[in-house]
TIKE-969761 format. One line per 3 residues: number of its first residue (from 1); their letters; for each residue x, y, z of N, C-alpha, C. Coordinates in pm, whole numbers, plus 50000, padded with zeros to 5 digits. Layout:
N
NUM> a> X Y Z X Y Z X Y Z | ...;
END
This chain:
303
1> mkd> 72256 85537 86022 72136 85463 86062 72017 85558 86068 | 71905 85514 86017 71786 85599 86013 71736 85630 86154 | 71706 85756 86177 71650 85800 86304 71499 85786 86297;
4> lnl> 71444 85692 86370 71301 85664 86364 71216 85774 86426 | 71280 85866 86498 71208 85978 86559 71210 86102 86472 | 71270 86094 86353 71288 86212 86268 71216 86195 86135;
7> fvw> 71140 86297 86098 71065 86297 85972 71097 86426 85897 | 71166 86413 85784 71200 86528 85699 71113 86520 85575 | 71050 86633 85539 70963 86628 85422 70962 86758 85344;
10> tea> 70918 86745 85220 70889 86858 85133 70768 86822 85050 | 70712 86919 84979 70597 86892 84893 70606 86974 84766 | 70561 86913 84656 70555 86983 84527 70436 86926 84453;
13> lgc> 70319 86955 84504 70195 86897 84451 70151 86974 84327 | 70165 86910 84212 70128 86973 84087 70239 87058 84026 | 70356 87059 84089 70469 87137 84035 70599 87059 84051;
16> gei> 70594 86932 84018 70707 86843 84037 70830 86881 83958 | 70813 86962 83853 70927 87001 83771 71028 87087 83845 | 70990 87144 83959 71086 87227 84033 71174 87146 84127;
19> lep> 71149 87016 84142 71210 86938 84248 71356 86900 84227 | 71399 86882 84104 71530 86822 84080 71644 86896 84148 | 71657 87029 84137 71767 87098 84205 71763 87079 84357;
22> clk> 71645 87086 84413 71629 87069 84557 71678 86931 84600 | 71630 86828 84534 71659 86692 84579 71802 86649 84548 | 71854 86688 84433 71993 86653 84402 72089 86721 84497;
25> syv> 72061 86846 84530 72149 86916 84624 72131 86862 84766 | 72009 86821 84800 71984 86766 84933 72065 86639 84957 | 72058 86545 84864 72127 86417 84886 72278 86433 84879;
28> thh> 72327 86540 84819 72471 86567 84816 72524 86601 84955 | 72443 86667 85036 72490 86720 85165 72428 86655 85287 | 72339 86557 85269 72270 86497 85384 72270 86345 85374;
31> dtp> 72250 86279 85488 72234 86134 85490 72102 86092 85554 | 72011 86187 85570 71879 86162 85627 71777 86152 85514 | 71691 86051 85513 71588 86039 85408 71495 86160 85407;
34> ihv> 71448 86196 85288 71351 86304 85274 71227 86250 85204 | 71110 86273 85263 70982 86230 85208 70928 86341 85118 | 70890 86304 84996 70850 86403 84896 70705 86378 84856;
37> yiy> 70617 86473 84888 70474 86459 84860 70442 86518 84722 | 70389 86431 84636 70364 86466 84497 70238 86395 84449 | 70192 86430 84328 70089 86354 84258 70156 86251 84169;
40> ked> 70080 86152 84127 70135 86042 84047 70201 86093 83919 | 70143 86196 83857 70197 86245 83731 70335 86310 83746 | 70375 86341 83869 70505 86402 83892 70611 86302 83938;
43> lsk> 70573 86176 83950 70664 86075 84004 70789 86061 83918 | 70774 86070 83786 70889 86053 83696 70988 86169 83705 | 70950 86278 83771 71037 86396 83779 71131 86390 83900;
46> lpa> 71116 86288 83982 71203 86274 84099 71332 86201 84062 | 71447 86251 84103 71572 86177 84084 71566 86045 84161 | 71626 85942 84106 71630 85813 84175 71745 85813 84275;
49> hpl> 71713 85794 84403 71815 85792 84508 71754 85727 84632 | 71830 85645 84704 71773 85577 84822 71727 85670 84933 | 71778 85793 84937 71734 85887 85041 71604 85959 85004;
52> iip> 71563 85950 84878 71443 86020 84832 71325 85924 84836 | 71227 85955 84921 71113 85866 84942 70987 85932 84886 | 70938 85888 84770 70815 85948 84714 70694 85913 84800;
55> rvl> 70611 86013 84825 70483 85992 84894 70375 86043 84799 | 70314 85951 84728 70228 85985 84615 70082 85991 84659 | 70018 86105 84636 69875 86120 84667 69794 86075 84546;
58> tee> 69706 85977 84566 69621 85925 84460 69479 85911 84512 | 69390 85866 84426 69252 85837 84467 69235 85691 84507 | 69335 85608 84476 69322 85465 84502 69339 85431 84650;
61> fet> 69423 85508 84720 69447 85479 84860 69488 85608 84931 | 69480 85606 85064 69521 85722 85142 69670 85720 85168 | 69732 85835 85160 69872 85853 85198 69876 85945 85319;
64> dgl> 69916 85890 85433 69918 85967 85558 69785 86038 85582 | 69677 85964 85557 69543 86013 85588 69477 86096 85480 | 69538 86111 85364 69484 86198 85260 69473 86128 85125;
67> kks> 69374 86171 85048 69363 86134 84908 69381 86260 84822 | 69409 86238 84696 69438 86349 84606 69321 86447 84598 | 69199 86396 84594 69083 86484 84579 69069 86580 84696;
70> til> 69104 86534 84816 69096 86621 84934 69191 86740 84920 | 69313 86713 84874 69411 86819 84857 69372 86912 84743 | 69327 86856 84632 69286 86939 84519 69175 87036 84559;
73> eay> 69080 86987 84636 68970 87072 84680 69022 87181 84774 | 69114 87145 84864 69168 87242 84958 69249 87350 84887 | 69320 87312 84781 69403 87409 84709 69320 87511 84631;
76> kag> 69192 87487 84617 69106 87588 84557 69100 87713 84644 | 69132 87694 84772 69137 87808 84866 69282 87844 84897 | 69370 87829 84800 69508 87871 84815 69586 87784 84912;
79> hrg> 69647 87848 85011 69737 87776 85101 69664 87684 85197 | 69533 87676 85189 69462 87577 85269 69505 87436 85228 | 69545 87420 85102 69592 87289 85057 69715 87244 85134;
82> tat> 69813 87332 85147 69934 87299 85221 69903 87279 85368 | 69815 87361 85423 69776 87347 85564 69708 87213 85588 | 69624 87171 85494 69556 87043 85506 69656 86928 85505;
85> lwa> 69755 86935 85416 69859 86833 85411 69937 86828 85542 | 69985 86941 85587 70068 86944 85708 69990 86893 85829 | 69865 86935 85844 69785 86890 85958 69767 86739 85955;
88> sli> 69745 86684 85837 69728 86540 85825 69857 86466 85860 | 69971 86518 85819 70098 86454 85854 70119 86456 86005 | 70094 86570 86067 70114 86585 86211 70025 86488 86289;
91> knr> 69904 86467 86241 69809 86382 86314 69820 86234 86278 | 69883 86201 86165 69884 86061 86121 70020 85993 86125 | 70128 86070 86133 70260 86008 86142 70303 85997 86288;
94> nek> 70401 85911 86313 70439 85879 86451 70571 85941 86496 | 70648 85996 86403 70778 86052 86443 70760 86170 86539 | 70857 86187 86628 70852 86295 86725 70895 86428 86665;
97> yfl> 71006 86426 86589 71064 86549 86536 71032 86562 86387 | 70973 86674 86352 70936 86705 86214 71029 86816 86162 | 71076 86801 86037 71160 86904 85977 71112 86927 85834;
100> hld> 71072 87050 85806 71020 87083 85673 71122 87165 85594 | 71132 87131 85465 71218 87204 85372 71137 87241 85250 | 71147 87365 85206 71075 87407 85086 71134 87339 84963;
103> ads> 71047 87305 84868 71090 87235 84747 71163 87326 84650 | 71158 87456 84671 71231 87548 84584 71361 87595 84649 | 71415 87513 84738 71544 87544 84803 71655 87465 84736;
106> vfl> 71774 87524 84735 71895 87456 84689 71990 87449 84807 | 72043 87331 84834 72124 87311 84954 72273 87312 84920 | 72347 87392 84999 72491 87408 84980 72568 87343 85094;
109> gdv> 72497 87288 85190 72558 87225 85306 72449 87157 85388 | 72484 87111 85505 72393 87038 85593 72308 87137 85674 | 72177 87135 85651 72087 87220 85730 72005 87139 85830;
112> vtp> 72007 87007 85815 71924 86922 85902 71985 86910 86042 | 72115 86884 86050 72179 86859 86179 72161 86974 86279 | 72182 87101 86240 72164 87209 86339 72022 87220 86392;
115> vif> 71924 87195 86307 71784 87202 86352 71754 87089 86450 | 71792 86967 86413 71763 86852 86498 71837 86860 86631 | 71958 86913 86629 72035 86927 86754 71956 87008 86856;
118> qlk> 71898 87119 86814 71824 87205 86908 71690 87145 86947 | 71627 87071 86857 71502 87003 86893 71529 86898 87001 | 71636 86822 86983 71669 86719 87081 71719 86779 87212;
121> agf> 71758 86907 87208 71795 86977 87332 71671 87017 87411 | 71554 87005 87350 71430 87030 87422 71343 87143 87372 | 71387 87217 87269 71306 87327 87217 71188 87272 87136;
124> gvv> 71075 87344 87145 70955 87300 87076 70956 87330 86927 | 71025 87440 86888 71030 87479 86748 71164 87549 86722 | 71222 87522 86604 71355 87571 86572 71359 87620 86427;
127> gtr> 71413 87740 86405 71426 87791 86269 71489 87929 86269 | 71503 87989 86153 71555 88126 86145 71444 88224 86177 | 71482 88343 86220 71383 88439 86266 71288 88486 86156;
130> rpy> 71161 88494 86191 71062 88568 86113 71024 88687 86201 | 71087 88804 86179 71072 88916 86272 70929 88969 86279 | 70889 89007 86398 70762 89075 86420 70788 89222 86451;
133> kkr> 70849 89250 86565 70871 89390 86604 70964 89461 86507 | 71069 89392 86460 71171 89454 86375 71156 89413 86229 | 71036 89381 86190 71010 89345 86052 71031 89464 85959;
136> rnr> 71090 89440 85844 71113 89547 85748 70984 89582 85674 | 70977 89704 85627 70865 89750 85544 70729 89732 85611 | 70726 89761 85741 70598 89747 85812 70505 89864 85780;
139> kfn> 70378 89832 85772 70277 89937 85764 70238 89976 85906 | 70214 90103 85928 70180 90147 86062 70029 90148 86078 | 69980 90043 86139 69838 90028 86165 69820 89947 86293;
142> yys> 69697 89908 86319 69668 89831 86442 69755 89707 86451 | 69768 89635 86338 69842 89509 86340 69989 89530 86373 | 70051 89634 86314 70192 89658 86341 70214 89699 86486;
145> lvh> 70118 89768 86545 70130 89803 86687 70128 89678 86774 | 70038 89584 86742 70032 89460 86819 70161 89380 86800 | 70216 89382 86678 70340 89307 86651 70456 89356 86737;
148> nfq> 70451 89480 86783 70556 89531 86873 70565 89451 87002 | 70455 89388 87041 70450 89316 87169 70454 89165 87151 | 70471 89118 87028 70478 88976 87002 70621 88931 86977;
151> pds> 70656 88810 87017 70790 88759 86988 70801 88724 86840 | 70923 88705 86794 70943 88661 86657 70897 88517 86640 | 70851 88486 86519 70820 88350 86482 70942 88293 86409;
154> vnt> 70925 88184 86334 71035 88130 86254 70988 88110 86110 | 71081 88121 86017 71052 88096 85876 71030 87946 85854 | 70942 87913 85760 70905 87773 85742 70976 87705 85625;
157> hcf> 71068 87776 85556 71136 87711 85444 71239 87609 85492 | 71284 87623 85616 71375 87527 85677 71357 87538 85828 | 71273 87454 85885 71247 87463 86028 71200 87328 86080;
160> gfd> 71207 87312 86211 71163 87187 86272 71082 87212 86397 | 71008 87110 86438 70927 87122 86559 70900 86985 86618 | 70858 86985 86745 70824 86863 86817 70675 86835 86797;
163> rtq> 70646 86737 86715 70505 86706 86681 70424 86666 86803 | 70486 86601 86901 70412 86546 87014 70354 86655 87104 | 70398 86779 87086 70347 86888 87169 70229 86962 87105;
166> inv> 70182 86913 86993 70067 86974 86925 69945 86887 86952 | 69858 86933 87040 69749 86849 87090 69611 86907 87061 | 69591 86955 86937 69459 87001 86896 69410 86909 86786;
169> dqq> 69278 86905 86764 69227 86813 86662 69263 86863 86522 | 69249 86775 86424 69302 86802 86290 69233 86920 86222 | 69104 86936 86241 69033 87046 86177 69081 87182 86231;
172> ilt> 69093 87191 86363 69142 87316 86423 69287 87339 86383 | 69367 87232 86381 69507 87244 86345 69524 87298 86204 | 69441 87252 86112 69447 87303 85974 69425 87453 85971;
175> rli> 69325 87500 86047 69295 87643 86052 69410 87722 86115 | 69470 87667 86220 69580 87735 86286 69703 87743 86195 | 69733 87635 86126 69848 87635 86035 69827 87739 85925;
178> qgq> 69706 87746 85874 69677 87842 85766 69684 87986 85814 | 69672 88004 85945 69680 88139 86000 69549 88190 86053 | 69445 88107 86045 69316 88149 86100 69318 88131 86251;
181> akn> 69229 88202 86317 69220 88194 86462 69106 88101 86501 | 69105 88060 86627 68994 87978 86674 68863 88056 86675 | 68875 88185 86700 68755 88268 86703 68793 88411 86667;
184> rit> 68694 88492 86648 68716 88628 86603 68794 88709 86706 | 68769 88685 86834 68839 88760 86938 68989 88736 86930 | 69029 88608 86919 69171 88574 86911 69234 88639 86789;
187> qrv> 69162 88638 86678 69216 88693 86555 69242 88843 86570 | 69156 88912 86640 69172 89057 86656 69287 89090 86750 | 69301 89011 86859 69400 89045 86960 69539 88999 86919;
190> fpi> 69548 88887 86849 69678 88831 86815 69692 88811 86664 | 69704 88919 86588 69726 88905 86444 69863 88845 86416 | 69870 88757 86318 69998 88695 86284 70039 88735 86143;
193> idf> 70166 88710 86112 70220 88752 85984 70203 88648 85876 | 70231 88520 85910 70240 88423 85801 70203 88283 85847 | 70209 88192 85750 70176 88052 85761 70248 87986 85880;
196> fdr> 70174 87909 85959 70221 87829 86072 70254 87910 86197 | 70246 88042 86191 70286 88123 86307 70203 88092 86431 | 70074 88066 86416 69993 88039 86535 70040 87910 86603;
199> vtf> 70078 87810 86526 70128 87686 86585 70267 87710 86645 | 70349 87789 86580 70480 87824 86635 70467 87886 86773 | 70372 87979 86788 70355 88045 86918 70301 87948 87022;
202> llr> 70219 87853 86980 70171 87749 87071 70289 87667 87123 | 70378 87627 87033 70495 87548 87071 70591 87629 87157 | 70604 87757 87126 70693 87845 87204 70646 87852 87349;
205> rks> 70516 87865 87368 70463 87873 87504 70488 87744 87582 | 70488 87630 87513 70504 87502 87581 70649 87472 87617 | 70740 87490 87524 70879 87449 87553 70984 87535 87486;
208> giy> 70946 87651 87437 71046 87744 87389 71076 87734 87241 | 71143 87839 87193 71177 87852 87053 71327 87881 87044 | 71392 87823 86943 71533 87852 86922 71551 87916 86786;
211> yld> 71611 88037 86785 71632 88110 86661 71772 88079 86606 | 71778 88006 86498 71904 87981 86431 71952 88111 86365 | 72082 88121 86342 72139 88237 86276 72114 88366 86352;
214> spt> 72100 88357 86483 72074 88477 86562 72181 88488 86671 | 72244 88605 86686 72348 88619 86788 72294 88610 86931 | 72164 88633 86948 72101 88621 87080 71970 88545 87064;
217> qkr> 71916 88505 87176 71786 88439 87177 71677 88531 87233 | 71698 88662 87221 71596 88757 87263 71470 88740 87178 | 71358 88786 87229 71230 88764 87162 71218 88842 87032;
220> sgh> 71300 88944 87011 71294 89024 86888 71434 89039 86829 | 71442 89031 86698 71570 89047 86631 71550 89060 86481 | 71657 89038 86406 71652 89049 86260 71684 88915 86196;
223> hdr> 71628 88892 86079 71661 88773 86001 71792 88798 85927 | 71887 88704 85939 72019 88718 85879 72032 88625 85759 | 72030 88681 85638 72040 88600 85517 72181 88546 85494;
226> kgp> 72278 88594 85573 72416 88551 85555 72467 88470 85674 | 72376 88427 85760 72416 88344 85874 72446 88202 85832 | 72492 88118 85926 72535 87981 85893 72430 87896 85822;
229> ies> 72305 87900 85868 72202 87817 85804 72167 87871 85667 | 72138 88000 85658 72099 88057 85529 72215 88050 85429 | 72338 88049 85477 72453 88036 85388 72470 87893 85338;
232> smi> 72396 87801 85399 72400 87661 85357 72288 87626 85261 | 72220 87730 85211 72113 87705 85115 72085 87831 85034 | 72025 87812 84919 71972 87924 84840 71821 87917 84853;
235> sfa> 71762 88019 84911 71619 88017 84941 71541 88108 84849 | 71437 88054 84792 71345 88131 84709 71213 88149 84785 | 71117 88207 84718 70982 88219 84774 70882 88211 84661;
238> avg> 70777 88132 84683 70662 88127 84593 70692 88066 84456 | 70802 87991 84443 70832 87929 84313 70727 87826 84276 | 70685 87744 84372 70581 87645 84345 70451 87709 84303;
241> sgc> 70415 87817 84370 70294 87890 84332 70308 87948 84192 | 70426 88005 84163 70450 88062 84032 70441 87958 83922 | 70494 87839 83948 70484 87729 83852 70338 87693 83827;
244> syy> 70261 87688 83934 70118 87656 83921 70044 87764 83843 | 70074 87893 83872 70007 88002 83801 70047 88004 83653 | 70172 87965 83625 70217 87962 83487 70140 87858 83407;
247> knp> 70111 87745 83471 70037 87638 83404 69886 87662 83408 | 69842 87739 83511 69699 87767 83527 69681 87917 83545 | 69692 87994 83438 69695 88141 83450 69568 88204 83504;
250> hsa> 69459 88131 83505 69333 88189 83553 69304 88155 83700 | 69404 88100 83769 69386 88069 83910 69356 88196 83989 | 69265 88181 84085 69223 88298 84163 69324 88327 84274;
253> tse> 69377 88447 84274 69465 88496 84380 69482 88646 84360 | 69553 88711 84450 69576 88853 84431 69674 88874 84317 | 69656 88980 84241 69742 89006 84126 69886 89034 84169;
256> syk> 69903 89098 84283 70038 89130 84329 70114 89002 84366 | 70045 88909 84434 70112 88784 84469 70139 88700 84346 | 70046 88696 84252 70067 88619 84130 70186 88673 84053;
259> dfa> 70198 88806 84045 70310 88867 83973 70443 88829 84040 | 70448 88839 84174 70570 88803 84246 70604 88656 84225 | 70504 88570 84236 70527 88426 84222 70576 88391 84082;
262> lrs> 70518 88451 83981 70561 88424 83844 70703 88474 83819 | 70737 88590 83872 70874 88641 83857 70974 88550 83929 | 70934 88501 84046 71021 88412 84121 71042 88281 84045;
265> fal> 70933 88228 83989 70944 88105 83909 71028 88129 83784 | 71015 88245 83723 71093 88276 83603 71243 88278 83635 | 71279 88335 83750 71419 88338 83792 71470 88196 83818;
268> ysk> 71394 88120 83893 71429 87981 83925 71443 87897 83799 | 71348 87913 83708 71347 87835 83585 71468 87867 83498 | 71503 87993 83488 71615 88033 83404 71747 87974 83453;
271> yll> 71772 87983 83581 71903 87945 83634 71913 87798 83677 | 71801 87737 83716 71808 87601 83770 71742 87496 83683 | 71649 87537 83598 71584 87442 83508 71628 87461 83363;
274> dqn> 71709 87563 83341 71761 87595 83207 71649 87619 83106 | 71545 87685 83152 71431 87717 83066 71389 87861 83091 | 71373 87934 82984 71322 88071 82995 71172 88070 82968;
277> idf> 71096 88125 83062 70952 88135 83041 70919 88278 82999 | 70805 88295 82941 70766 88425 82888 70713 88514 83000 | 70806 88552 83091 70769 88638 83202 70898 88697 83259;
280> pil> 70898 88823 83300 71019 88885 83355 71066 88814 83482 | 71198 88807 83500 71250 88742 83620 71245 88837 83739 | 71245 88780 83857 71246 88858 83980 71373 88941 83990;
283> dsp> 71359 89066 84029 71474 89155 84046 71535 89129 84183 | 71635 89041 84187 71700 89006 84313 71850 88986 84289 | 71930 89093 84296 72075 89081 84276 72139 88977 84369;
286> flv> 72087 88966 84491 72142 88870 84587 72128 88727 84535 | 72008 88691 84488 71986 88556 84436 72061 88533 84305 | 72060 88633 84219 72130 88618 84090 72279 88593 84113;
289> dql> 72339 88665 84208 72481 88644 84239 72506 88500 84284 | 72419 88448 84372 72435 88311 84418 72419 88211 84304 | 72318 88232 84221 72289 88139 84113 72399 88138 84008;
292> erl> 72459 88253 83982 72566 88259 83883 72695 88196 83934 | 72708 88183 84066 72826 88119 84123 72802 87972 84161 | 72683 87923 84136 72647 87787 84178 72710 87682 84087;
295> drs> 72782 87588 84147 72836 87471 84076 72736 87357 84095 | 72668 87320 83987 72562 87221 83998 72613 87077 83991 | 72743 87058 83993 72798 86923 84007 72831 86893 84154;
298> twt> 72876 86996 84226 72909 86978 84368 72806 87044 84459 | 72718 87124 84403 72618 87200 84477 72685 87285 84585 | 72782 87362 84539 72850 87460 84623 72863 87588 84541;
301> lrk> 72900 87697 84610 72919 87823 84541 73067 87844 84507 | 73094 87882 84383 73230 87918 84345 73263 88053 84406 | 73388 88073 84439 73433 88199 84499 73426 88313 84401;
END
């Protein structure tokens, strides 16, 4: 039976071709509907299944408070597009529990139930650790010193939160999700690492945070790629961005991020879309091992 208090979603705006592995593997291991935010031109790329609910952004009508032109304009500033979408969902939908899954994920088991269990236990935000103090490859500067005194956040490729505890207006919420501060003073004193972290810390202060795949709930720890949740999925990064850059090579962004995103998309495309693009694949033995053992009929890993 559908849980009216639960909203699971993903987005692939302008990169619908990456969705099939995510959605086919999702419906294999879950019985909860997933809402998929796309443009009309990507609608034909979605597998047909009763658990897959297309949410199409057009100019003809608003979808959860947004039209396509609003998102297109926001994406000119990079991740502001995603922040604009998320803020609109939070302010316009009625479900209490929100669970986000990245569209470039492949599911090997149930990841929804463990997240929702902890949300219903009363935690404000639930996910795997995004380390601050014990982050790898840190640069030693002012920001890293401040990070020593901050708790860990959570990764957003598979995480959930209690929407009803977010009580800021939509414009401010968009800025917070994107990682901007309310003012310059806040930005200087509390530097954050990544997308949604400011909202995560807001929720943590209100009702706590639960770190999945962590042996303890201490404020600092390490992210475990081999823990129960991460072992139930194959997680990529920046595949959607890489797909967009491949189709729009003159998009403005940093060259280092564009190179990483394109390599990530090349790896994803080779193993999951059966297409080789004219770009080197990401050097990731861990992901290659998983992809070479992936059974795409059962969406499990061969031994």
